[in-house]
N, C-alpha and C positions, 0 to 999 in steps of 0.2 A: 502495500499498497506508501503511494508517495505522502509524503509529510508537507507541507504547504508552508513554508515562513511566509510570516505577514509582517511588513515593514511599514511604517507612515510618517508623512512629508509634506513638504507643502510648494506651492509654488503661486506666485504669480507672473500671471503673463496678460502684458498693455496689451488693448484689441486690438485685433487684424478683422477681415473681412476672411480669413482663412486659419484660424488659427485652429488647428486639427487635433490638441495635446489638450485642448480644454475643452472640449466637446461642445459646449455652446460657441455660438459665431456670436458676433452683433455686427449690425450695421453702421458704425462710428465711431472714428479713430479718437476726435475730440470732440466736446459741443459747444459753442460759443452763446452763451444766452447774454440776454440785455440787462441790466441793473438800474435802468431808468425808468423802467416802466414797473409795476404793483405789484406783476405776476406773471412771469415768463416761464411757460412751459414748453417742454422737450419730450422728444419719443425715440427711446432706444430699442429700434427694433433685435428681438436674442430668437435665433434657432436651433433646435439641438441637429444638431448632424451626429450624434452619438449614433450607435445601434438598439440602443436603450433606454429605457425613458432616465429623465436628470431632474433632479431634483437641485432647488438651486438657492441661494438667498442672497438677497441685495441688503446693499449696506453704503454707508458714507463713509468716506475716509480722508486722510488731505495726504498730500507729495509735494515733493518740494527737488530740485535739484541742486548737484554739488559742484563744487568749480570746475568739474572737467565734461560734469552733460549726465550726468549718473544720476537717474529716476531713484529718490528715498521714498519707502513709505511708509505713511505715520497713520496715530491716529487722529481720529475729529477732533478739530480744533485747535493740535499743534502748532499750528503759526499763528499770526496775528492777520495773515491776509486769507484766510481759513475762509472759503463760501459755507464751511456743512453747517452754522446755526440758519442759514437762510437757506436751507436745501429741501426737501419734500420728496420718499421717490414710495412711490405703489406700482405694482403689491408690489411687500417688502419678501413674497416668497412664491416661486412659483415652482410647477410640475408640468415639464414636457415630452410627448409622445417625441418617439424618432419620426427626424423630419419635420415635426411639429412647430409651429412661430408664436409668437407674442411681442409685447409691445412692453417696455417699462414707461411710467411717467413720472418723469423727472419736472420740480417747479424751483422754482428760485424766487427769494421777495425778501431785495434787501435795498428796500428804500427806506428802509427806518434805521437803517446805518451806514450814517454815513463813509466808514472807514471800508466798507464793505464793494463801493462804489467800483472798484475792479478786486478782485479775488481770483481764487484756484482752490478746486478741494475734487476728489475724483469717486467715482461709484465704481461697487463692486458686485458680480454677481459671482458668489462662489460656492462648488459643488465639490463634491467628490467623486474621487477616477478608481480603479479597479485597473491593476495590467501584472498580467503572468506570466515571466517568464523564469525558464527551469529550473521550475516547479519551485518557484519564490513568486510571493502573488504581494503587490507594493502596489496600498492604498495612499493616494495623496488628498489633500485637497488641494484645489489650481483656483485661482479669483483673477478670473479675468476682467479688466480695471477701463473703464472709459473715463479718461478728463474732460473735467467740467472750467472754462473759464466765464468769469459771470466780469463782464467789461461794459460802461459805463456811455454812453453818446458821447461825450467829450472825455476826450482822452486828452495825454500828455507822453508825446512820443521826445525821449532821450536818450543820447549816449556817446560814450565816449570813448575811448582806447587810455585803457588805464597808465599801461607799463607795456612796453617792449624789452623781450632779453634774448640771447644767445646762448642757448649751452651744450654742449656736447654729448652726445649719444652713446657713445662708444665706450666703455675705462671706465674707471672711480670718479674720474675728473669732477664729473657733471652727473646730475641726476634728471632726464627731464619728464615733465608733468604725464602723466598715462593720457590724456587726452585721444580722442581718436583723429590719423591723417589727415588734415584736407587735401593731400597732394594725392593719395593712394599712394605714397613712395612707401616701399617698408623701411622701417626705422632700421631695422640694418647694414640696409648701405649708402645709407645718407649720416656723415657724418657730425655734421651739428643740425641742432631742428632753432627754428624762432619758437617761438611763446609770444604769442600776443594776446592783454590781460583788457577785455573788454569787463565793462560798465553800464548798466541797464542805469539810465539815472529816471526815468519817468515811470508811470504809473502804469504800464499797460505787458503785456510781452511782445517784446521784437523778436523776429526773426531779421537773421543779419545776415548779409553775403558782401562778396567783394572781392579783392583781389591784392595778392604782396610784390608790388615790383621789384626787381633788384635792379638798382640804378649807381650804373659807371659814376668816376670820378668827374666827368664834364658832362653829368646830368643825363645821360642815354640811357633808356633802358634796355638794358641787355635779354630780361625774363620776365617775363609777368605770372604768378604759378595764383591757381585761380583757390577761392576760398570758399569752401561750401556751404550752406544754407541753416546754418543754428539758432536752435532757440534759446533767450536769455529773458530768464522771470525778474518782472519788478526790481528793483532796489538791489540786484548779485547781480557779481563777478563771475565771469567766462574764460576759464583759463585755455586758449585753443593751441595745440601746435602743432607747426606746421613743420616738412621735412624738408630744410634749403635742398640745392645743386649743387654739384662742387663745381667748383668756382674757380678759377688761375689765380692766382697771387696777386695780392691789390688790391684799393679800399674802392669801399659799396658804399652805399645808403639803401637800407628793407627800407622803404615804403608803402603800409597797407592802410588801403582805401576801403573802408567797410558802407556798406548802404544798410541802415537798419528802418528805412520806411519816413523817414523826418526828410524835410525840404532841402537838405547836404547832407555830401557824405562826411563823413568823421575820418580822420586820419591819424599816423601815429607814423615816427619817424624812429631810422635807429643808427645808425655809426656800423658799418662790420666789415674788417680787416683780414683779409687771408693773406697766412703768412705764408 
């Protein structure tokens, strides 16, 4: 007789249109809600793509990002910009048969609290799943998250480059931040890496993109490195790591030109010498 070993674990899956491991799929990655109105209501479409019935609970939580852009999931009310006290969800539990769909109603009423003019939280759908592999039965809880952004009709968008530094990527002389490479170049293939510290000085999430220009001493452009779009929450700092190309010996200027959706681009400049 085969003996089944049972283990328990938890996993968080940010919402994707096709998240097979989560069994439940949703039709939205993010929901933007209007805090200017007395009660804004949105629907999250949920579908059971598993082969058996799924029972899920619906809860409200919080989240933010660290300086490298990694999501951090927190209990509701964990930060000052949490929408959680103004959010309601219905139903708070649901059972879906295979192939069945339903809607989760999300309502936000932040008009009585000026501090929540621009806020963010997350709605979780949590269900238990099991998987049997080589005589072991694994039981785990899966939380599928849909990010909620509350935004006022009148928002202030502002940001700036707070700092730029170059660090070595090989050896022990310096340690680069662990953020995603914006160039797609392997970190091991570049001798040095540029770190851009971008500060969101506004009150709404910014999506930032742009270029880094490598300029010669005569101010001519040697190379442009694209900066892939990245999000930054209000009042937060984002450290963006960009692998620098191997350059001939000489003096250069690294010029970061970033577009955050404001009326003008923001820039940061750093002198850079290759011995």
